[in-house]
C-alpha positions in Angstrom: 0.1 0.1 -0.1 1.2 3.5 -1.0 -0.4 6.7 0.6 -0.2 10.2 -0.9 1.2 12.9 1.4 0.1 16.8 1.2 2.3 17.5 4.1 3.8 16.5 7.5 3.6 19.2 10.5 6.7 17.4 12.5 6.0 20.0 15.5 1.9 20.0 15.6 1.0 22.0 18.8 -3.3 22.3 18.2 -3.8 18.8 17.3 -4.0 17.5 20.9 -1.7 17.5 24.1 2.0 17.9 23.6 4.1 18.0 20.4 2.8 15.6 17.5 3.6 14.6 14.3 0.4 15.6 12.0 0.3 13.5 8.9 -2.2 15.3 6.0 -2.9 13.1 3.2 -3.7 14.0 -0.4 -7.0 13.4 -2.2 -9.8 14.4 0.1 -13.0 14.5 -1.4 -15.5 16.0 1.2 -14.8 19.5 0.2 -15.8 21.0 3.6 -16.9 24.7 3.0 -14.7 26.0 5.6 -11.7 23.7 5.1 -8.6 24.6 6.8 -6.1 22.6 4.0 -8.0 23.3 0.7 -4.5 21.9 -1.0 -5.4 18.5 0.2 -8.4 17.9 -2.3 -6.6 17.8 -5.6 -5.1 14.2 -5.5 -3.0 15.2 -8.9 -1.2 17.6 -6.9 0.5 14.6 -4.7 3.8 15.9 -3.0 5.1 12.4 -1.5 4.3 9.0 -1.8 5.0 7.0 1.4 4.4 3.1 2.0 2.9 2.7 6.0 6.3 1.2 7.0 8.2 4.3 5.7 5.8 6.8 7.2 6.0 5.2 10.6 9.9 5.0 10.4 10.1 8.7 9.5 7.7 9.6 12.6 9.8 7.6 14.8 13.0 9.5 13.7 11.6 12.5 15.6 10.2 10.7 18.2 14.0 9.4 19.0 15.4 13.2 18.8 12.6 14.4 21.3 13.0 11.6 23.9 16.9 12.0 23.8 16.5 16.0 24.3 16.6 16.4 28.2 17.7 19.5 29.8 20.9 19.2 31.9 20.9 20.0 35.3 24.4 21.4 35.6 25.6 24.5 33.5 27.5 23.8 30.5 30.7 25.9 29.8 30.5 28.3 26.6 32.5 25.8 24.8 30.1 22.9 25.5 27.3 25.1 24.6 28.4 25.8 21.2 29.4 22.6 20.5 26.2 21.3 21.1 24.3 23.8 19.1 27.1 23.8 16.0 25.5 20.9 14.3 22.2 23.0 13.7 24.2 25.0 11.5 25.3 22.5 9.3 22.7 22.7 6.5 22.4 26.4 6.1 23.1 27.8 3.1 26.1 29.9 2.7 24.5 33.4 2.2 27.7 35.0 1.1 28.2 32.6 -1.8 27.4 34.2 -4.8 25.6 31.0 -6.2 22.9 31.3 -2.8 20.1 32.8 -4.8 16.9 31.6 -2.6 13.6 33.7 -2.6 14.7 37.2 -2.1 17.3 36.5 1.1 20.6 38.5 0.1 23.9 38.8 2.1 23.6 40.9 5.2 25.2 44.2 5.7 28.1 43.0 8.5 28.1 46.9 10.0 24.3 46.2 10.3 24.9 42.7 12.3 27.5 44.4 14.3 25.5 47.3 15.6 22.7 44.8 16.4 24.6 42.7 18.5 26.0 46.1 20.3 22.6 47.2 20.9 21.4 43.7 22.3 24.0 43.7 24.9 22.2 46.6 26.5 18.9 44.7 26.0 16.7 47.7 25.3 12.8 47.4 24.9 11.1 49.9 22.6 7.8 49.6 24.4 8.6 53.3 25.4 11.6 56.0 25.5 12.1 55.2 28.9 13.2 51.6 28.1 15.3 52.1 25.4 16.6 55.7 25.9 18.4 57.5 22.9 18.4 54.1 20.8 14.5 55.0 20.1 15.5 57.9 18.1 16.9 55.1 15.7 13.3 54.2 14.6 12.3 57.6 14.2 15.4 58.4 12.0 14.6 55.7 9.7 11.0 56.8 9.4 12.2 60.4 8.5 14.4 58.9 5.8 11.8 56.9 4.3 9.3 59.7 4.3 11.7 61.8 2.6 12.3 59.3 -0.1 8.1 58.8 -0.6 7.9 62.5 -0.8 6.0 62.7 2.5 5.9 64.9 5.2 7.9 63.4 7.5 6.5 65.8 10.2 3.3 64.2 9.7 4.4 60.5 9.2 4.8 57.8 11.8 6.7 54.4 11.6 7.3 51.5 13.7 9.2 48.2 13.1 7.3 44.8 13.5 7.9 41.4 13.0 7.8 41.0 9.1 5.9 41.9 5.9 3.0 40.0 7.1 3.2 42.5 10.1 3.1 45.5 8.2 0.0 44.4 6.3 -1.8 43.4 9.7 -1.2 47.3 10.6 -2.5 48.4 7.6 -5.7 46.3 7.7 -6.6 46.8 11.5 -6.1 50.8 10.5 -8.6 50.2 7.4 -11.2 48.5 9.5 -10.9 51.1 12.8 -11.2 54.0 10.3 -14.4 52.7 8.5 -15.6 51.0 11.7 -14.2 52.6 15.1 -17.1 50.4 16.9 -15.3 47.3 16.0 -12.5 47.9 18.4 -15.0 47.3 21.3 -17.8 45.3 19.7 -15.9 43.1 17.6 -16.6 42.3 13.6 -19.8 41.3 12.1 -19.9 38.4 9.9 -19.5 39.2 6.0 -20.0 43.0 6.7 -16.5 44.2 5.2 -14.5 43.7 2.2 -10.8 44.6 1.1 -9.6 45.1 -2.3 -6.4 43.6 -3.5 -4.9 42.4 -6.7 -5.0 38.7 -8.5 -0.9 39.0 -8.2 -1.2 39.8 -4.4 0.8 38.0 -1.8 -1.3 35.5 0.2 -0.7 37.4 3.4 -3.1 39.9 2.1 -5.8 37.3 2.5 -4.4 35.7 5.7 -4.4 39.2 7.8 -8.4 39.4 6.6 -8.6 36.3 8.4 -6.7 37.0 11.5 -8.6 40.0 12.0 -12.1 38.6 11.6 -13.0 40.3 8.4 -12.5 37.1 6.7 -10.4 35.6 4.0 -13.4 35.6 1.5 -13.9 39.1 2.0 -10.3 40.2 0.8 -11.5 40.3 -2.7 -9.1 40.2 -5.7 -9.6 42.3 -8.9 -8.1 41.5 -12.4 -5.1 42.5 -13.6 -3.9 43.9 -16.8 -1.5 42.6 -19.5 1.1 44.0 -17.1 -0.2 42.4 -14.1 -1.0 45.6 -12.5 -4.7 45.9 -10.7 -7.5 46.9 -13.5 -9.1 49.9 -12.6 -12.4 49.2 -14.1 -12.8 46.0 -12.6 -11.9 47.2 -9.2 -14.9 49.8 -9.5 -17.2 47.4 -10.4 -16.1 45.2 -7.5 -16.6 48.0 -4.9 -19.6 49.4 -6.1 -21.6 45.9 -6.6 -20.3 45.3 -2.5 -21.2 48.6 -1.1 -24.4 48.5 -3.2 -25.1 45.0 -1.3 -24.6 46.5 2.0 -21.2 45.8 2.6 -18.7 48.3 4.1 -15.5 49.0 2.1 -12.0 49.4 3.9 -9.3 50.0 1.4 -6.9 48.7 -0.6 -4.0 46.2 0.1 -1.7 47.1 -3.2 1.4 45.5 -4.8 4.3 47.9 -4.3 6.5 45.2 -6.4 5.2 41.6 -6.2 7.7 38.8 -5.6 8.3 37.1 -9.0 7.5 40.0 -11.4 8.3 43.2 -9.1 4.6 44.3 -10.4 3.8 48.0 -8.9 -0.2 48.7 -9.2 -1.2 51.9 -10.6 -1.5 53.8 -7.1 -2.4 57.1 -8.5 -5.3 55.9 -10.2 -6.4 53.8 -7.4 -6.3 57.3 -5.2 -8.3 58.9 -7.5 -10.7 56.0 -7.8 -10.8 56.2 -4.1 -12.0 59.7 -3.6 -14.5 58.9 -6.1 -16.1 56.2 -4.1 -16.2 58.0 -1.0 -17.8 60.8 -2.8 -20.2 58.8 -5.0 -21.2 56.8 -1.7 -21.3 59.8 0.8 -18.8 58.0 3.1 -17.8 59.6 6.4 -14.2 58.2 6.0 -11.9 58.0 3.4 -11.1 53.9 2.7 -7.3 53.2 3.2 -4.6 52.6 0.8 -1.8 50.5 1.9 1.1 49.7 -0.7 2.6 46.1 0.0 6.1 47.7 -0.9 8.3 45.2 1.0 10.5 44.7 -2.6 10.0 47.3 -4.4 10.8 50.4 -1.7 14.3 50.4 -2.7 14.0 51.6 -6.3 13.1 55.2 -4.2 16.9 55.7 -4.0 16.7 56.5 -7.5 14.2 59.5 -7.2 17.4 62.1 -8.1 19.4 60.0 -10.2 20.3 61.9 -13.2 19.7 59.3 -16.0 21.1 61.7 -18.7 24.6 61.9 -17.1 24.4 58.8 -15.8 27.2 59.6 -12.8 27.2 55.5 -12.3 27.8 54.6 -15.7 25.0 52.0 -15.8 24.3 50.3 -19.4 21.3 51.8 -20.9 19.2 48.8 -21.0 19.6 48.4 -17.2 19.3 52.2 -16.6 15.9 52.0 -18.4 14.7 49.0 -16.3 15.7 50.9 -13.3 14.3 54.2 -14.5 10.7 52.3 -15.3 10.6 50.9 -11.8 11.7 54.1 -10.0 8.8 55.8 -12.0 6.3 53.4 -10.9 7.1 53.5 -7.2 7.4 57.0 -6.8 3.5 56.8 -6.9 4.0 55.4 -3.5 3.2 59.3 -2.1 -0.7 58.6 -3.0 -0.7 56.0 -0.5 -1.9 55.8 3.3 0.7 53.5 4.2 3.6 51.4 3.3 5.3 47.8 4.3 9.1 48.1 4.2 11.3 44.9 4.6 14.9 45.9 5.1 15.6 42.4 5.5 14.9 41.8 1.7 16.2 44.5 -0.3 17.6 46.2 2.6 20.3 43.8 3.0 19.5 43.5 6.9 19.2 40.4 9.1 15.9 39.5 10.2 13.6 40.8 11.5 13.6 44.1 10.2 10.0 45.6 8.7 8.8 48.9 8.8 5.2 50.1 8.6 4.7 53.6 8.1 2.1 55.7 7.8 1.6 58.9 5.7 -0.6 60.8 8.7 0.1 59.7 12.0 -3.3 60.5 13.2 -4.2 57.4 11.1 -2.1 55.7 13.9 -3.9 57.3 16.7 -6.9 55.4 15.8 -5.5 52.3 17.4 -5.8 53.3 20.7 -8.7 53.5 22.8 -7.6 55.5 25.8 -5.6 58.4 24.4 -6.5 60.5 21.4 -2.9 61.8 20.3 -0.8 59.0 22.1 2.2 60.1 20.0 1.9 63.8 19.8 4.3 64.7 22.4 8.2 63.2 22.0 9.5 64.7 25.1 11.4 61.9 26.9 9.2 60.0 29.2 6.2 60.8 27.1 7.1 58.8 24.2 5.1 55.3 24.4 4.8 53.5 21.1 3.5 50.4 23.3 -0.1 52.5 23.8 -0.5 51.8 20.0 1.8 49.2 18.7 0.8 45.5 17.8 3.5 44.0 20.1 4.0 45.4 23.4 7.7 44.2 23.8 9.7 45.3 20.7 13.3 44.9 20.3 15.8 47.4 19.2 17.5 45.4 16.3 15.3 46.4 13.4 15.5 50.2 13.5 19.5 49.8 14.5 20.2 47.5 11.9 18.2 49.5 9.2 19.8 52.9 10.5 22.8 51.6 10.2 22.5 50.2 6.8 21.0 53.3 5.5 23.6 55.6 7.0 26.6 53.1 5.9 25.6 52.5 2.4 24.2 55.9 1.6 21.7 56.5 -1.4 24.8 55.9 -3.9 25.8 52.6 -2.5 22.4 51.3 -2.6 22.3 52.4 -6.4 25.4 50.6 -7.1 24.2 47.4 -5.5 20.7 47.6 -7.1 22.7 48.2 -10.8 25.0 45.4 -10.0 22.2 43.1 -9.2 20.6 44.0 -12.6 23.8 43.2 -14.6 24.5 40.0 -13.0 20.9 38.9 -13.3 20.8 39.9 -17.2 24.3 37.8 -17.7 23.0 35.0 -15.8 19.7 34.7 -17.3 21.5 35.2 -21.0 24.0 31.9 -20.5 21.2 30.1 -18.7 18.7 30.1 -21.8 21.6 28.6 -23.9 21.4 25.4 -21.7 19.0 23.0 -23.9 18.0 21.3 -20.8 16.8 24.4 -19.5 13.5 26.6 -20.4 13.2 30.2 -18.8 9.3 30.9 -18.3 9.9 34.4 -17.3 12.5 35.9 -20.0 11.1 39.1 -20.4 10.4 40.5 -16.6 11.9 43.5 -15.6 12.8 42.2 -12.3 15.6 40.4 -10.9 13.8 36.8 -10.3 14.6 34.3 -12.9 11.8 31.4 -13.0 13.0 28.2 -15.4 12.2 24.7 -15.6 15.1 21.8 -16.3 13.2 19.7 -18.7 13.0 16.2 -18.3 14.9 13.9 -21.3 11.5 13.5 -23.2 10.7 17.0 -23.3 14.3 18.1 -23.8 13.2 19.7 -27.8 10.2 21.2 -26.4 10.1 25.3 -26.3 8.0 26.9 -23.5 4.9 27.2 -25.9 4.7 23.5 -26.5 5.2 22.7 -22.8 2.5 25.1 -21.8 0.1 23.0 -24.2 1.0 19.7 -22.4 -2.1 18.3 -20.4 -2.1 18.8 -16.5 -0.6 15.3 -15.8 2.3 15.7 -18.0 3.1 19.4 -16.2 2.8 17.7 -12.9 5.4 15.2 -14.2 7.5 18.2 -15.2 6.9 19.8 -11.9 7.9 16.7 -9.8 10.9 16.4 -12.1 12.2 20.0 -11.1 10.9 19.6 -7.3 13.2 16.7 -7.0 16.0 18.4 -8.9 16.0 21.0 -5.7 16.0 18.4 -3.7 19.1 16.6 -5.3 20.9 20.3 -5.0 19.8 20.3 -1.3 21.4 16.8 -0.8 24.6 17.5 -2.5 25.1 20.9 -1.2 24.9 18.9 2.4 28.2 17.2 1.4 29.7 20.4 -0.5 29.6 18.8 -3.7 27.3 21.7 -5.3 27.9 25.3 -4.1 24.7 27.1 -5.3 20.9 26.8 -4.4 17.7 27.6 -5.8 14.1 28.4 -4.8 11.5 25.8 -5.9 8.1 27.0 -6.8 5.2 24.7 -7.2 2.9 26.7 -9.0 4.1 29.7 -10.6 1.4 31.8 -12.8 2.7 32.2 -16.2 2.3 36.0 -16.8 -1.2 37.1 -18.9 -2.4 33.7 -18.7 -4.3 31.3 -16.1 -1.5 28.5 -16.5 0.3 27.2 -13.4 3.8 25.3 -13.8 6.1 24.1 -11.1 9.6 25.8 -11.6 12.9 27.0 -10.0 13.3 30.2 -9.0 16.5 32.1 -9.0 17.4 35.3 -7.0 21.0 36.3 -7.9 21.1 39.1 -5.1 24.7 38.5 -4.1 26.9 41.9 -4.0 29.9 39.5 -4.7 28.3 37.9 -8.0 30.5 39.1 -11.3 31.0 38.1 -14.5 33.6 35.3 -13.8 31.4 34.0 -10.8 28.4 33.5 -13.2 30.0 32.2 -15.7 31.4 29.4 -13.4 27.7 29.2 -11.9 26.4 28.2 -15.4 28.9 25.6 -15.8 28.2 24.0 -12.4 24.2 24.1 -13.2 25.0 22.4 -16.5 27.0 19.7 -14.8 24.6 19.1 -12.0 21.7 18.7 -14.3 23.5 16.0 -16.5 24.6 14.3 -13.1 20.8 14.5 -11.6 19.6 12.7 -14.8 22.4 9.9 -14.9 21.5 9.4 -10.7 17.6 8.9 -11.4 17.8 5.4 -12.4 19.7 4.7 -8.9 18.1 6.9 -6.4 14.8 7.9 -5.2 15.3 11.9 -4.7 11.8 12.2 -3.7 12.9 10.6 -0.1 16.0 12.5 0.0 16.8 15.3 2.2 15.2 14.1 5.6 15.8 16.4 8.5 15.1 14.1 10.8 17.9 12.1 10.0 20.2 14.8 11.0 18.2 15.5 14.3 18.9 12.0 15.3 22.4 12.2 14.2 22.4 15.4 16.6 20.7 13.8 19.6 23.5 11.1 19.6 26.3 13.9 19.9 
């Protein structure tokens, strides 16, 4: 007997007492309306297969590890402690390696790491100024710099660092809900009463934050996109009008300010104009909130004042035109009410360093029930962000790392890094496309991400158009082939036999189509990636593909890279 497994949660905490291993099977036919795991429905999307014996062995590996974990009674020396934890680092990618091209995870600025370590020695708490001292000024200073870049009045704007990009969207959606329906802060949300608008190309967390806030994922309504992947204004207006006329309350927008795969930036100015039109047409006593999820695209604001005619950095024209095109789009951020910014992505900082920033600080006041203007007075002893922030306790790491990086690199430093990433990406893509085993599926993108598939031998002569015409079973076979290639890379990388790393995307949507295809995704974000490194990388990729195909006869890579094996190894040390 063989079972199709959708996923395995090895550290389940909500499915019974204690820590449990939870197995989700693939191919459920019940179709429950409020199913928490709809990804288990489609039996074509099986991820793994196990016999009962294999599954039990897998689970018992975790049991063995957890059983052997026992907190020591006596103190360990620093050397003994580090000897114990060091195996945990053995499978980490080398982020400074130019071949590490995992999803928007760049090498970090070492100066920011040093500043974080220094501040953490003092263990400041950003709940209020009396706990954080002058360090709390770092958050205000970063907010000022970003406001200047966006072209907001920094005297009116306000920002707080939070736990991640999802956190910035959570803040924005909460503000949108509170502006439209302040009574929800006390009475809570009514079922199916409110709705948000997002793009069909939106990040999944836009739906998740609506779920967490009680608005409901179904009430985060996606609008169609145009041929450029940007939200369609006409369709958006129709959706808003229909829902308002059906009695729902319109909260606002969560827009793309640089999508993960294509760096799509929605037409924010036109959305702002539409927003005013809607408020006027339906005589709303509030203005719906416009948030831009700009965790990636914000960094192109550094080119606002770049002289494209003189071109002081000598950037090749074809790259310069791409940068200029993106910069023109992100300049429309100024029409938004709030932004989300991840310094741990294109800001080259460690986690977590996400900034939520609002154009008008009075939007932040709405989150405090007890005090009208909690942020009005910035005198020492009066500045208490905890009265308004989601987190009571906040670390200093995000603000101080962001400030250190901004000051150490400066505008010119960011410009140089960004232009170098474009050059490296272009050269990587140009050489990769020459490999007959590979098919690039987003060749025309402006952005850094390169999505491609490694073609199985039977499809080696197929071009992209022919692959897209294959039936679903054939596409699924190609997806599994590529997922297993990614596992092969990980397995060989553990032993140092391979020095590059990709991200595996299970359902990449082909631009301007409804076709989804499993693909590999490369993000060449390393500042160390030069022309010579690109050449070496392409050669290594070519060799690895040939070796992978040869090895398929002997090894089942669907079962490789089992983290539990490493856990057992560590427990025996």
